[in-house]
C-alpha positions in Angstrom: 7.0 77.9 54.8 10.0 75.8 55.7 12.1 77.7 58.1 14.3 75.0 59.6 16.1 72.9 57.0 19.3 70.9 57.5 21.9 69.8 54.9 24.5 67.1 55.6 26.7 70.0 56.9 24.6 69.6 60.1 27.5 67.2 60.6 26.7 63.6 61.7 23.0 64.6 61.8 21.6 65.8 58.4 21.6 63.6 55.3 20.8 65.9 52.4 23.2 67.7 50.1 22.6 71.4 49.4 21.7 70.9 45.8 19.3 68.1 46.8 17.6 70.5 49.2 17.1 72.9 46.3 15.7 70.2 44.2 13.2 69.4 47.0 12.2 73.1 47.0 11.8 73.1 43.2 9.6 70.0 43.3 7.3 71.8 45.8 7.2 74.9 43.5 8.8 77.0 46.2 10.2 80.4 45.3 12.1 80.9 48.5 14.0 78.5 50.7 16.2 78.7 53.8 19.2 76.7 55.1 19.6 76.5 58.8 22.3 73.9 59.7 23.1 73.0 63.3 25.8 75.2 64.8 27.4 75.4 61.3 27.5 77.6 58.2 29.6 75.3 56.0 26.9 74.8 53.4 25.6 78.4 53.2 27.6 79.9 50.4 27.2 76.9 48.1 23.5 76.7 49.0 23.1 80.4 48.0 25.0 79.7 44.7 22.8 76.8 43.8 19.6 78.6 44.8 20.4 81.7 42.7 21.3 79.5 39.8 17.9 77.8 40.1 16.0 81.1 40.5 15.1 80.4 44.1 15.5 83.3 46.6 17.9 81.9 49.3 17.9 82.6 53.0 20.4 81.3 55.6 20.5 80.9 59.3 21.6 78.7 62.2 19.8 76.0 64.2 21.4 76.8 67.6 21.7 73.7 69.9 23.5 72.6 73.0 24.2 68.9 72.3 20.9 68.0 70.6 18.8 70.4 72.6 17.3 73.0 70.2 17.4 76.4 71.8 16.4 78.6 68.9 16.6 79.0 65.1 18.2 82.2 63.9 17.5 83.6 60.4 19.5 86.3 58.8 17.5 89.1 57.3 20.3 90.0 54.9 24.1 89.7 54.5 24.7 91.9 57.6 22.5 89.4 59.6 24.7 86.6 58.3 27.7 88.4 59.6 26.1 88.8 63.0 25.2 85.1 63.2 28.7 84.0 62.1 30.3 86.3 64.8 27.9 84.9 67.4 28.6 81.2 66.4 32.3 81.7 66.1 32.6 83.3 69.6 31.1 80.2 71.1 33.0 77.7 69.0 36.3 79.4 69.7 35.8 79.5 73.4 34.0 76.1 73.5 31.2 77.6 75.6 27.6 76.6 75.7 25.0 78.7 73.9 22.7 80.8 76.2 19.1 79.7 76.6 18.0 83.0 75.1 19.6 84.6 72.1 21.4 88.0 72.3 20.1 91.0 70.5 20.5 90.8 66.8 20.0 93.9 64.7 19.6 92.1 61.4 18.3 88.6 62.4 15.1 87.0 63.4 15.0 84.4 66.2 12.5 81.6 66.5 12.1 79.9 69.9 10.5 76.4 69.8 7.1 76.2 71.5 8.4 73.7 74.1 11.5 75.8 74.8 9.4 78.8 75.5 7.2 76.9 78.0 10.3 75.5 79.7 11.9 78.8 80.3 8.6 80.6 80.8 9.6 83.3 78.4 6.9 86.0 78.3 8.5 88.9 76.5 9.4 88.9 72.8 11.2 91.7 71.0 10.3 92.7 67.5 12.6 90.1 65.9 11.6 87.2 68.2 9.0 84.5 67.4 7.5 81.3 68.7 7.9 78.2 66.5 5.0 75.9 66.3 5.5 72.3 65.1 2.6 70.2 63.8 2.7 68.1 67.0 2.4 71.4 69.1 -0.9 72.4 67.6 -3.2 70.7 70.1 -1.1 72.0 73.0 -1.3 75.5 71.6 -5.1 75.5 71.8 -4.8 75.4 75.6 -1.7 77.5 76.1 -1.4 81.1 77.0 1.1 81.4 74.2 -1.8 81.3 71.8 -2.4 85.0 72.8 0.9 86.0 71.1 -0.8 85.9 67.7 1.7 88.0 65.9 4.6 86.0 67.1 3.5 82.5 66.1 5.2 80.9 63.0 5.4 77.4 61.6 8.6 75.6 62.6 8.8 72.3 60.7 12.2 70.7 60.6 13.6 69.0 57.5 16.7 66.8 58.1 16.2 63.8 55.7 14.0 62.7 52.9 12.7 59.3 53.7 12.8 56.3 56.0 16.2 55.1 54.6 17.7 58.5 55.3 16.2 58.6 58.8 18.0 55.3 59.4 21.3 56.9 58.1 20.6 59.8 60.4 20.3 57.5 63.4 23.6 55.8 62.4 25.3 59.1 62.1 24.1 60.1 65.6 25.4 56.8 67.0 28.8 57.4 65.3 28.9 60.9 66.7 28.1 59.7 70.3 30.3 56.6 69.9 27.5 54.3 71.1 25.8 51.1 69.9 22.8 51.9 67.8 20.6 50.1 70.3 22.0 52.4 73.0 21.4 55.7 71.2 19.2 57.9 73.5 16.0 59.3 72.0 17.0 62.8 72.9 20.1 62.5 70.7 18.2 61.9 67.5 15.6 63.6 65.4 12.0 62.6 64.9 11.0 60.4 61.9 8.6 63.3 61.0 11.6 65.7 60.2 11.3 65.4 56.5 9.9 67.4 53.6 6.1 67.1 53.3 3.9 68.6 50.6 3.4 72.4 51.2 -0.4 71.9 51.1 -0.2 69.2 53.8 1.9 71.5 55.9 -0.4 74.4 55.6 -3.4 72.1 56.0 -2.3 71.2 59.5 -2.5 74.9 60.4 -5.9 75.5 58.6 -7.4 76.6 62.0 -4.6 79.2 62.4 -4.4 81.2 59.2 -2.5 83.9 61.1 0.4 81.5 61.7 0.6 80.8 58.0 0.6 84.5 57.2 3.2 85.3 59.9 5.4 82.5 58.4 5.1 83.8 54.9 5.9 87.3 56.1 9.0 86.2 58.0 10.2 84.1 55.2 10.0 87.0 52.8 12.0 89.2 55.1 15.0 86.9 54.9 17.1 87.2 51.8 20.8 87.0 51.1 22.9 87.6 48.0 26.4 86.8 46.9 27.9 87.3 43.5 29.1 84.0 41.9 29.3 85.3 38.3 32.4 85.0 36.1 33.1 88.7 36.6 32.5 88.6 40.3 34.1 91.1 42.6 37.5 90.3 44.1 36.8 89.9 47.8 40.5 89.9 48.9 42.1 92.8 50.8 41.9 95.8 48.4 44.9 97.8 49.3 48.2 97.4 51.1 49.4 101.0 51.0 46.2 102.9 51.6 44.8 103.3 48.1 44.7 101.5 44.8 46.8 104.3 43.2 49.5 104.0 45.9 49.5 100.3 45.6 50.1 100.4 41.8 52.8 103.0 41.9 54.6 101.0 44.6 54.3 97.8 42.5 55.8 99.6 39.5 58.6 101.2 41.6 59.6 97.9 43.1 59.7 96.2 39.7 61.8 99.0 38.2 64.2 98.8 41.2 64.8 95.1 40.7 65.2 95.0 37.0 69.0 95.7 37.1 69.3 93.3 40.0 67.7 90.4 38.2 69.0 91.1 34.6 72.4 92.1 33.4 70.9 93.4 30.2 67.4 94.9 30.2 66.2 94.1 26.7 63.1 95.4 24.9 61.5 92.0 25.4 61.9 92.3 29.1 60.5 95.8 29.2 57.5 94.9 27.1 56.7 91.8 29.1 56.9 93.8 32.4 54.7 96.6 30.9 52.1 94.0 29.7 52.0 92.2 33.0 51.6 95.4 35.1 48.8 96.7 33.1 46.9 93.4 33.2 47.5 93.0 36.9 46.0 96.4 37.5 43.1 95.8 35.1 42.3 92.5 36.8 42.5 94.2 40.3 45.3 91.9 41.6 47.8 94.6 42.6 47.2 94.0 46.3 47.4 90.2 45.8 51.0 90.6 44.5 52.0 93.1 47.1 50.7 90.9 50.0 52.8 88.0 48.7 55.8 90.4 48.4 55.4 91.6 52.0 55.3 87.9 53.1 58.6 87.3 51.2 60.2 90.4 52.6 59.4 89.3 56.2 60.8 85.8 55.4 64.1 87.3 54.1 64.4 89.5 57.2 64.1 86.4 59.3 66.6 84.5 57.0 63.9 82.0 56.1 64.4 80.1 52.8 61.5 79.9 50.4 60.5 78.6 47.0 57.7 80.3 45.0 55.8 77.8 42.8 52.5 77.6 40.9 51.4 79.5 37.8 52.7 82.7 39.4 56.2 81.4 38.5 55.3 82.4 34.9 55.3 86.0 35.9 58.2 88.5 35.5 56.6 90.6 38.2 56.7 87.7 40.6 60.4 87.2 39.6 61.3 90.8 40.2 59.5 90.9 43.5 61.4 87.8 44.7 58.3 85.7 45.1 59.8 83.2 42.7 63.4 82.6 41.5 62.2 81.5 38.0 63.0 83.8 35.1 60.1 83.6 32.7 62.1 85.2 29.9 64.9 82.6 30.1 62.4 79.8 30.0 60.0 81.4 27.6 57.1 80.9 30.1 53.7 81.2 28.5 52.2 84.5 29.6 48.6 83.4 29.1 49.1 80.6 31.7 50.0 83.3 34.2 47.1 85.5 33.4 44.7 86.6 30.7 41.5 88.7 30.5 39.3 85.6 30.6 40.9 84.2 33.7 38.5 84.7 36.6 41.1 84.0 39.3 44.6 85.3 40.0 47.7 83.1 39.5 48.6 80.6 42.1 51.5 81.4 44.4 52.5 78.2 46.3 55.1 79.6 48.6 57.2 76.9 50.4 59.0 77.5 53.6 60.8 75.0 55.8 58.4 73.2 58.2 60.0 75.0 61.1 59.6 78.5 59.6 56.1 78.1 58.2 54.5 78.6 61.6 56.2 81.9 62.1 55.3 83.1 58.6 51.6 82.2 59.2 51.7 84.1 62.5 53.1 87.2 60.8 50.3 87.1 58.2 47.6 87.0 60.9 49.3 89.7 62.9 49.8 92.0 59.9 46.6 91.4 57.9 44.3 89.5 60.2 43.2 92.1 62.8 39.5 92.1 63.5 39.1 88.8 61.7 40.2 89.8 58.2 42.3 86.6 57.8 41.5 82.9 58.3 42.9 79.6 57.4 41.0 77.8 54.7 38.8 74.9 55.7 38.6 71.4 54.1 35.9 68.8 54.4 36.9 65.4 55.6 34.5 62.9 54.0 33.6 59.4 54.9 35.6 56.9 53.0 34.1 53.5 52.4 36.7 51.6 54.5 36.4 54.1 57.4 32.6 54.1 57.2 32.6 50.3 57.4 34.7 50.5 60.6 32.4 53.2 62.2 29.2 51.3 61.3 30.7 48.0 62.4 31.2 49.5 65.9 27.7 51.0 65.9 26.2 47.6 65.0 28.3 45.9 67.6 30.4 43.6 65.3 33.6 42.1 66.8 36.9 43.7 65.7 38.0 40.7 63.5 34.7 40.9 61.5 35.1 44.7 61.1 38.7 44.2 59.9 37.5 41.6 57.4 34.8 43.9 56.0 37.0 47.0 56.0 39.8 45.2 54.1 37.4 43.8 51.6 38.4 40.2 52.5 35.0 38.5 52.4 32.7 36.5 50.4 29.4 38.4 50.1 27.4 35.2 49.9 28.6 34.0 53.3 28.0 37.3 55.2 25.2 37.6 57.7 22.5 40.2 57.5 24.2 42.5 60.0 27.4 42.6 58.0 25.4 43.2 54.8 23.7 46.2 56.5 27.1 47.6 57.4 28.3 47.4 53.8 25.0 48.8 52.5 25.0 51.9 54.7 28.7 52.4 54.2 27.9 52.9 50.5 25.4 55.7 51.5 27.9 57.4 53.8 30.8 57.2 51.3 31.8 60.8 50.2 29.5 62.6 52.6 31.1 65.1 55.0 32.3 63.8 58.3 34.0 66.8 59.9 35.7 70.0 59.0 39.5 70.2 58.9 42.1 72.6 57.7 43.3 73.1 54.2 47.0 72.0 53.8 48.2 75.5 53.0 45.5 78.1 52.2 45.1 81.4 54.0 42.3 83.9 53.2 42.9 87.7 53.6 39.6 89.5 52.9 38.6 93.1 52.6 35.4 92.5 54.6 35.6 90.7 58.0 35.9 87.0 57.2 32.7 86.4 59.2 30.8 88.1 56.4 31.2 84.8 54.6 31.4 82.1 57.3 31.7 81.2 60.9 35.1 80.1 62.0 36.5 77.3 64.2 39.6 77.6 66.2 41.8 74.5 65.8 44.7 73.7 68.1 47.1 75.8 65.9 45.2 78.8 67.2 44.3 80.5 63.9 40.6 81.0 62.9 39.5 78.6 60.2 36.5 79.2 57.9 33.9 76.5 57.5 34.1 76.2 53.7 36.7 74.8 51.3 38.8 76.2 48.5 36.2 75.7 45.8 33.7 77.9 47.6 36.4 80.4 48.4 37.2 80.8 44.7 33.5 80.8 43.7 32.9 83.8 46.0 36.0 85.7 45.0 38.3 84.9 47.9 41.6 83.9 46.6 43.9 81.9 48.9 47.5 82.5 49.7 49.3 79.1 49.9 51.9 78.9 52.6 53.3 75.4 52.7 55.8 73.6 54.8 58.5 71.6 53.0 61.4 69.6 54.5 63.6 70.2 51.4 64.0 73.9 52.4 64.8 72.9 55.9 67.6 70.7 54.5 69.1 73.6 52.5 69.0 76.0 55.5 70.4 73.5 57.9 73.0 72.2 55.5 74.4 75.7 55.1 74.6 76.2 58.8 76.3 72.8 59.3 78.8 73.5 56.5 79.7 76.9 58.0 80.3 75.1 61.4 82.3 72.2 60.0 84.2 74.3 57.4 84.6 77.7 59.0 87.0 78.9 56.4 84.6 78.2 53.5 82.7 81.0 51.8 79.5 79.7 50.2 77.8 81.3 47.2 74.4 82.8 47.6 72.1 79.8 47.4 69.2 81.9 46.2 71.1 82.8 43.0 71.0 79.4 41.4 71.9 80.3 37.8 75.6 79.4 38.2 74.6 75.9 39.4 72.7 75.3 36.1 76.0 75.2 34.2 78.2 73.5 36.8 79.7 70.4 35.1 80.0 68.4 38.3 76.4 68.9 39.3 75.1 68.1 35.8 77.2 65.0 35.7 75.6 63.9 39.0 72.2 64.5 37.5 73.0 62.4 34.4 74.1 59.5 36.6 71.0 60.1 38.8 73.2 60.4 41.9 70.6 62.6 43.6 69.7 60.8 46.8 68.4 63.4 49.3 67.9 66.1 46.7 64.3 67.1 46.9 62.2 66.1 43.9 64.9 64.3 41.9 65.7 61.5 44.4 62.8 59.2 44.0 63.2 55.9 42.1 60.9 57.1 39.3 63.0 60.3 38.8 66.2 58.3 39.0 64.9 56.1 36.2 63.8 59.1 34.1 67.0 61.1 34.6 69.0 58.1 33.3 66.6 57.4 30.4 66.7 61.0 29.2 70.3 61.6 30.0 69.4 64.8 31.7 72.4 67.0 32.1 71.1 70.6 32.1 68.6 72.9 33.7 66.0 73.0 30.8 65.9 69.2 30.6 65.4 68.9 34.3 62.5 71.4 34.1 60.9 69.1 31.5 61.7 66.0 33.5 59.9 67.5 36.6 56.7 67.6 34.6 57.1 64.5 32.4 57.2 62.3 35.5 53.7 63.4 36.5 51.0 60.8 36.1 49.1 62.7 33.5 51.9 62.7 31.0 52.9 59.1 31.8 49.3 57.9 31.6 48.8 59.5 28.1 51.8 57.6 26.8 53.5 60.9 26.0 56.3 60.4 28.5 57.6 57.5 26.4 57.1 59.5 23.2 58.9 62.5 24.7 61.9 60.3 25.6 61.9 58.8 22.1 61.8 62.2 20.4 64.4 63.5 22.8 66.9 60.7 22.2 66.2 60.0 18.5 65.8 63.2 16.4 64.4 61.2 13.5 61.4 60.3 15.7 60.5 64.0 15.8 59.2 63.8 12.3 56.1 62.0 13.6 55.0 65.1 15.4 51.9 66.8 14.1 53.1 70.0 12.3 50.7 72.3 14.2 51.7 70.8 17.5 55.4 71.0 16.6 55.0 74.7 15.9 53.1 75.3 19.1 55.6 73.3 21.3 59.0 73.0 19.6 60.8 72.9 23.0 59.0 69.7 23.9 59.1 68.2 20.4 55.3 68.7 19.9 54.5 66.7 23.0 52.1 68.2 25.6 54.1 68.3 28.9 53.0 71.3 30.8 49.6 72.8 31.7 50.1 75.7 29.5 50.6 73.4 26.5 46.9 72.5 26.9 46.0 76.2 26.6 48.3 76.6 23.6 46.8 73.6 21.8 43.2 74.7 22.6 43.9 78.2 21.5 46.1 77.7 18.4 45.1 74.2 17.2 41.4 74.2 18.0 40.8 78.0 17.7 39.2 78.3 21.2 39.4 81.7 22.8 41.5 82.1 25.9 38.5 82.0 28.1 37.4 78.6 26.7 41.0 77.4 26.9 41.1 78.4 30.5 38.1 76.1 31.2 40.2 73.2 30.0 43.1 74.4 32.2 40.8 74.5 35.3 39.2 71.2 34.2 42.5 69.4 34.2 43.5 70.9 37.5 40.3 69.5 39.1 39.1 73.0 40.2 36.1 73.3 37.9 32.6 72.7 39.1 30.6 72.4 35.9 30.9 69.2 33.9 28.4 70.8 31.6 30.7 73.7 31.0 33.6 71.3 30.3 31.5 69.2 27.9 30.5 72.3 26.0 34.2 73.3 25.5 35.0 69.7 24.5 32.3 69.7 21.8 33.5 73.1 20.5 37.1 71.8 20.5 36.1 68.8 18.3 33.8 70.9 16.1 36.5 73.6 15.4 39.1 71.0 14.5 36.8 69.3 12.1 36.1 72.7 10.5 39.9 73.0 10.1 40.0 69.7 8.2 41.6 67.6 10.9 40.8 63.9 10.7 38.9 62.4 13.7 41.7 60.0 14.5 44.1 62.9 15.1 41.4 65.1 16.9 40.5 62.4 19.4 44.1 61.4 20.0 44.9 65.0 20.9 41.8 65.2 23.1 42.8 62.0 24.8 46.1 63.5 25.7 44.4 66.6 27.1 42.0 64.5 29.2 44.8 62.4 30.6 46.3 65.5 32.2 43.3 65.8 34.6 44.6 66.8 38.0 48.2 66.0 37.3 50.0 68.3 34.9 52.4 71.0 36.1 52.7 74.5 34.9 56.1 75.0 33.3 56.9 77.7 35.9 56.0 75.2 38.6 58.3 72.6 37.2 61.0 75.3 36.9 60.6 76.2 40.6 61.1 72.5 41.4 64.2 72.4 39.2 65.7 75.5 40.9 65.3 74.0 44.3 66.7 70.7 43.0 69.8 72.5 41.8 70.3 74.2 45.1 70.1 70.9 46.9 72.4 69.3 44.3 75.0 72.0 44.7 75.2 71.2 48.5 75.1 67.5 47.9 77.9 67.7 45.2 80.4 69.8 47.2 79.4 69.0 50.8 77.8 65.6 50.7 78.3 64.7 54.4 76.9 67.9 55.8 74.0 67.7 53.4 73.2 64.2 54.5 73.3 65.2 58.1 70.8 68.0 57.3 68.7 65.5 55.4 68.6 63.2 58.4 67.7 66.0 60.8 64.8 67.1 58.6 63.1 63.7 58.6 64.8 62.4 55.5 62.9 62.6 52.2 61.5 59.9 50.0 63.4 57.2 51.8 64.0 56.0 55.4 66.8 57.4 57.5 69.0 54.3 56.9 69.2 55.1 53.2 70.7 58.5 53.9 73.1 57.0 56.4 74.2 54.5 53.7 74.6 57.5 51.3 76.8 59.3 53.8 79.0 56.1 54.1 79.4 56.0 50.3 80.8 59.5 50.5 83.4 58.5 53.2 81.6 59.2 56.5 82.1 57.2 59.6 78.7 56.7 61.3 78.6 56.4 65.1 75.7 55.4 67.2 74.4 57.9 69.7 77.0 58.8 72.3 76.4 60.6 75.7 79.6 62.6 75.1 79.4 63.4 71.4 75.7 63.4 70.4 73.0 66.0 70.6 69.3 65.6 70.2 69.8 65.9 66.4 72.5 64.2 64.4 75.9 66.1 64.2 79.1 66.0 62.2 82.7 66.8 63.0 85.1 66.3 60.1 83.9 63.0 58.6 82.5 61.6 61.8 78.7 61.6 62.0 77.1 61.0 65.4 73.5 60.0 65.3 71.3 62.1 67.5 69.4 60.9 70.6 66.1 61.4 68.7 66.7 58.2 66.8 66.6 56.0 69.9 63.1 54.6 70.0 61.4 55.2 73.4 64.0 57.7 74.7 62.1 60.6 76.2 62.7 64.1 74.9 63.2 65.5 78.4 66.0 62.9 79.1 67.7 63.9 75.9 67.7 67.5 77.0 68.9 66.5 80.5 71.9 64.6 79.1 73.0 67.5 76.8 72.6 70.1 79.6 74.4 67.9 82.2 77.6 67.7 80.1 77.9 71.4 79.3 80.5 72.1 81.9 82.1 68.7 82.5 82.3 65.3 80.7 80.9 62.2 82.3 83.7 60.1 83.8 81.8 57.0 84.9 78.5 55.3 85.2 78.1 56.4 88.8 79.0 60.0 87.7 76.4 59.9 84.9 73.6 58.4 87.1 74.4 61.1 89.8 74.1 64.0 87.3 71.2 62.7 85.1 68.2 61.3 86.8 66.9 58.5 84.5 64.6 55.5 85.1 66.3 52.1 84.7 64.3 51.6 81.5 65.6 54.8 80.0 69.1 54.0 81.1 68.8 50.5 79.6 68.1 52.1 76.2 71.2 54.2 76.3 73.5 51.3 77.3 72.1 48.9 74.7 72.6 51.3 71.9 76.2 51.7 73.2 75.8 55.4 74.0 78.1 54.9 77.1 81.0 53.4 75.2 83.2 56.4 76.3 83.5 54.7 79.8 85.6 52.0 78.1 83.4 49.1 79.2 81.2 46.7 77.2 77.4 46.9 77.3 76.9 43.8 79.5 79.2 45.2 82.1 77.5 48.6 82.0 74.1 47.0 82.2 75.1 44.9 85.3 76.5 48.1 87.0 73.4 50.1 86.1 70.9 47.6 87.5 73.0 47.0 90.6 73.6 50.7 91.4 70.3 52.1 90.2 68.7 52.1 93.7 71.7 54.1 95.0 72.2 56.4 92.0 68.5 57.3 91.3 68.3 60.9 92.6 65.9 63.7 92.9 67.2 66.6 90.8 65.4 69.1 93.0 67.2 67.9 96.2 71.0 68.5 96.7 72.9 65.7 98.2 75.1 66.3 101.3 77.4 63.3 100.7 78.5 61.5 97.5 77.7 57.8 97.8 80.0 55.3 96.2 79.4 51.7 95.1 81.4 48.6 95.9 83.8 47.4 93.2 82.8 44.1 91.7 84.9 41.9 89.5 83.1 40.8 86.3 84.1 38.4 83.6 85.1 39.7 80.2 82.2 39.9 77.8 82.4 39.7 74.0 79.8 41.7 72.1 79.6 40.6 68.4 78.6 42.7 65.4 75.5 40.5 65.1 74.4 41.4 68.6 75.1 45.0 67.9 73.0 44.7 64.8 70.0 43.3 66.6 70.2 46.0 69.3 70.3 48.6 66.7 67.4 47.1 64.8 65.3 47.2 68.0 66.3 50.6 69.2 66.9 52.6 65.9 64.7 50.5 63.6 67.8 50.1 61.3 71.3 48.8 61.7 74.7 50.4 61.2 76.2 47.0 60.6 76.5 45.3 57.2 72.9 44.1 56.8 73.9 40.8 55.1 75.4 39.5 58.3 71.9 39.0 59.5 71.2 36.3 57.0 70.8 32.7 58.2 72.7 31.4 55.2 75.2 33.2 53.0 74.0 34.4 49.7 74.4 31.9 46.8 75.0 34.5 44.1 77.6 37.2 44.0 75.9 39.0 41.1 75.8 42.7 41.7 74.2 45.8 40.1 77.3 46.7 38.1 77.3 43.2 36.5 73.7 43.4 35.1 74.7 45.1 31.8 76.4 41.9 30.9 73.1 39.9 31.3 70.6 41.8 29.2 67.5 39.6 28.4 68.9 36.8 30.6 67.5 35.2 33.7 69.6 35.9 36.8 69.5 35.6 40.6 70.6 38.6 42.7 70.2 39.5 46.4 69.0 42.9 47.5 68.2 44.8 50.7 64.7 46.3 50.3 64.8 50.1 50.3 61.3 50.9 49.1 58.4 49.4 47.0 55.9 51.4 45.1 52.4 50.0 44.9 50.5 50.9 41.7 47.8 49.5 39.4 47.6 48.7 35.8 45.0 50.2 33.4 42.9 47.1 34.1 43.1 47.8 37.9 45.5 44.9 38.7 48.0 45.6 41.4 51.7 45.7 40.6 54.9 47.0 42.2 58.2 48.7 41.4 61.0 47.7 43.8 64.2 49.4 44.9 67.0 47.5 46.5 70.6 47.7 47.5 72.8 44.9 46.4 75.5 43.3 48.7 78.0 45.9 47.5 75.6 48.8 48.4 74.5 49.8 44.9 71.0 50.3 43.5 68.9 47.5 42.0 65.5 48.3 40.4 62.8 45.8 39.8 59.4 45.6 38.3 56.8 43.1 39.6 53.9 42.5 37.1 50.5 41.5 38.5 50.8 37.7 38.4 54.2 37.9 40.2 53.0 40.6 42.5 50.1 38.4 43.6 52.1 35.2 43.9 55.3 36.7 45.5 54.3 39.7 47.6 56.7 41.8 49.6 56.8 40.8 53.2 58.4 43.7 55.0 62.0 45.1 55.3 64.8 42.7 54.8 67.0 41.0 52.2 65.4 39.3 49.3 66.5 36.7 46.8 65.4 38.1 43.4 65.0 35.9 40.4 64.1 37.6 37.1 65.0 38.8 33.6 67.4 41.7 33.1 65.9 44.3 30.7 67.2 47.6 29.5 65.2 50.5 28.2 66.9 53.7 27.1 70.0 52.4 28.9 68.2 52.1 32.3 68.5 48.5 33.6 65.7 46.8 35.6 64.9 43.3 36.5 61.5 41.9 35.6 60.9 39.7 38.6 59.7 36.1 38.2 60.2 35.0 41.8 60.8 36.9 45.0 61.7 35.4 48.4 62.5 37.2 51.6 65.6 35.5 53.2 65.4 34.4 56.8 67.5 36.1 59.4 69.6 34.2 62.0 68.1 33.8 65.5 68.5 36.8 67.7 71.8 35.9 69.6 70.7 37.9 72.6 68.1 35.3 73.3 69.9 32.2 71.9 72.4 30.7 74.5 73.5 28.2 71.9 74.7 30.9 69.5 78.2 30.3 68.2 80.1 33.6 68.1 82.0 33.3 64.9 84.2 35.9 63.2 81.8 37.9 61.1 84.6 40.0 59.5 84.9 37.2 57.0 81.4 37.9 55.7 82.4 41.3 54.4 84.6 41.9 51.4 86.8 45.0 50.9 83.9 46.8 49.2 81.7 46.3 52.2 84.4 47.5 54.6 84.6 50.7 52.5 80.9 51.4 52.1 79.1 49.8 55.0 
């Protein structure tokens, strides 16, 4: 009897989750229920799933509105009707056009027009699928209306948007947030009625007791609206079925491609390789994933044709078929990758292929996918729900309640005493709690693309975001539930570095012949590269450059490919949290420690010394240690990746895990310790193939860094850096012998460039310089260099503000004049030189020669100009200090002071904010000492609270030197940011001393 029901996917309107709606229906004893969200079908599939699970017959539709004006409610008779509605809704969302006052013809849908809407538009003809919706408040009007004559067309139209008065208040707040108005200014027409809530079915029908025909019509209409989707464990694969016309042709093509690539990938094709390939191919066919592999192969083929670099990651990297197709460059035979992590008969979804491209190439690959597979809406980007977070909800509600900004900031940051807050502030916090976690708006999944056999609108309406690709209105969990498996196409700066570095090397060293970067195996045994890794000299190199990885590489003494694969997973929070990272290091470094391993776990995981490191280790332990079948083990695998939905299912497997171990005679202490390790993996552990993919890319980067460090650093800078800021990579280039030049109108391009060992920063680093002006400078000098300021101003039309930026960064040093002289000339001549590029001049105007005094620009002044305009300085940063450092202790001295208190000075590179197991905040710091070498610090909670970081700069660090596994850190006891000198550009009393005395020979070499 309820035909118009909203979930909270009636965004910024409804307040009820889909499962709560079903609970309301169950409480009423209803056998059938319908979801009709406002201009949205986000919740439909999950609603159907929950309804079917609870033995309620589901129906779906759309409440069609312009603004908050309800035009009509459309109900799908069946799945084909849902397709019609999604196509209709998508067309209007894509083109941002209003909905028509009357619905178009639908073959498989019913349309209900509200009573008042019919009166307004004086509609007097109704087709067989059209009805008039009567609300409780319309009954008295109906008695005196000519519409009462349409007896067969009258149905009950009661709206359900919230459950109670509190949720009605939340609804009003959501509407105010949506309209960006104060709650007191929210128009009546922009909100629902307080009566729009679920009422007892008997009460609803009792209101229509005088109109039994309306009740009968409503029941009949409701019964005519059913929809079904399969969410079972053996659900049908909804992805594109074939690539080459038929399943048989697809399979034969897949086999042929693999056979062709066997001799390419392997020097010797062993029985083990042949058996593994045969096993995989049969299972892929049996599981109906042949087209899934072929689509990924076609994507890779296109990328190779376009010379796009890629890395294939995810559990698919455990597959020899993926290796032969070129989807990944990880050899599962070499690494003994666990087959059952890749695929098994119990696994309900295909393996993951996370395919990375450079950020610049990803857009083109996505376009190819849509053009090749997406005709007639058979492809779409995957959606994602952006939910209200507590802090954001506080800000939105603070505005709605009219609180001043400083009070909103205080509430949002949690910097308040609850006992001193006024009632309005308490209301903000109260309702922020209710909004927390509820959907706010639909966005785009970071990487997922769906390619379906049926039109994508069979499952959902689509939005059209600025990128221009249709995007479904549901997330990855719903997609997997329904049998739509995503193709993950990601953008990654690391690949852009590799591609650009190779191009820069070829330009800077035209006589060099580079090896095929895709064939990484020779890099794995390169002694120079492995020595770099063991010393953690990996700045700029993808995954291995972070402070945490630098620490782990040194502790483990990593000097080969297999150890780097392990390190890539050990660093993950799950392994670290379980305490097994430390245990792994101990067993790796001290063989005697390996005797502590449980014999069963040692037999299962000898390569990791009986320590669970990878996702597949959990499957192995569950299967071989706890005697769970592979299906049950896969529940654990999905559980720890965060993709499972049923806590009940996970708990059942946990109980069986414990029960089976007890039957095997295992003591509870061991059982629960193993289970603790499994649980700690939740959401964090890598598949071994995934880690191997990371290691392959790291080796590719390390090869370039090892043999062509300057070119690689330029590529790193041009791709937005990596873990660190740009100045860190500039410093790294200096360490390798580069001379770094500020931007130059004669030598620089938009991006950073290199000639020999001279690196010229690009114009893009100058803060505030407009892109069009960068292009104009580069274009203007194509045929002729700039010979003077007048010449430059005549050929490049810049505002005085833009010209000022170039002069102060010393980009015009090629004119042989200091910055002050050039600034004086620019400001004096600008009114003459400022030209219109579209108007040719008849005469060249000169300017009168003026004699100026000699100006002296000090390194300190240069440093402050660079700090302002680049946000970093190319000068030695320690010249900025107000007072010289009192300690000359450096990083290379620390080994002589183990367990002693020391003072050292460091330039802050980065600080990692984390929390202890008790929730207390602490930090890990990374600095450069005055010689330019790394200093690592740890700031435990009491120190972190008393001596917080206060931005970029040079710090005086007091602490205890400690060493663990030969990695030295300082446990900080006191931290103080050292004051800089006054900015000499604004200090007329500044004494221009000789700053060269501040730099020792080391600094002249590095900085």
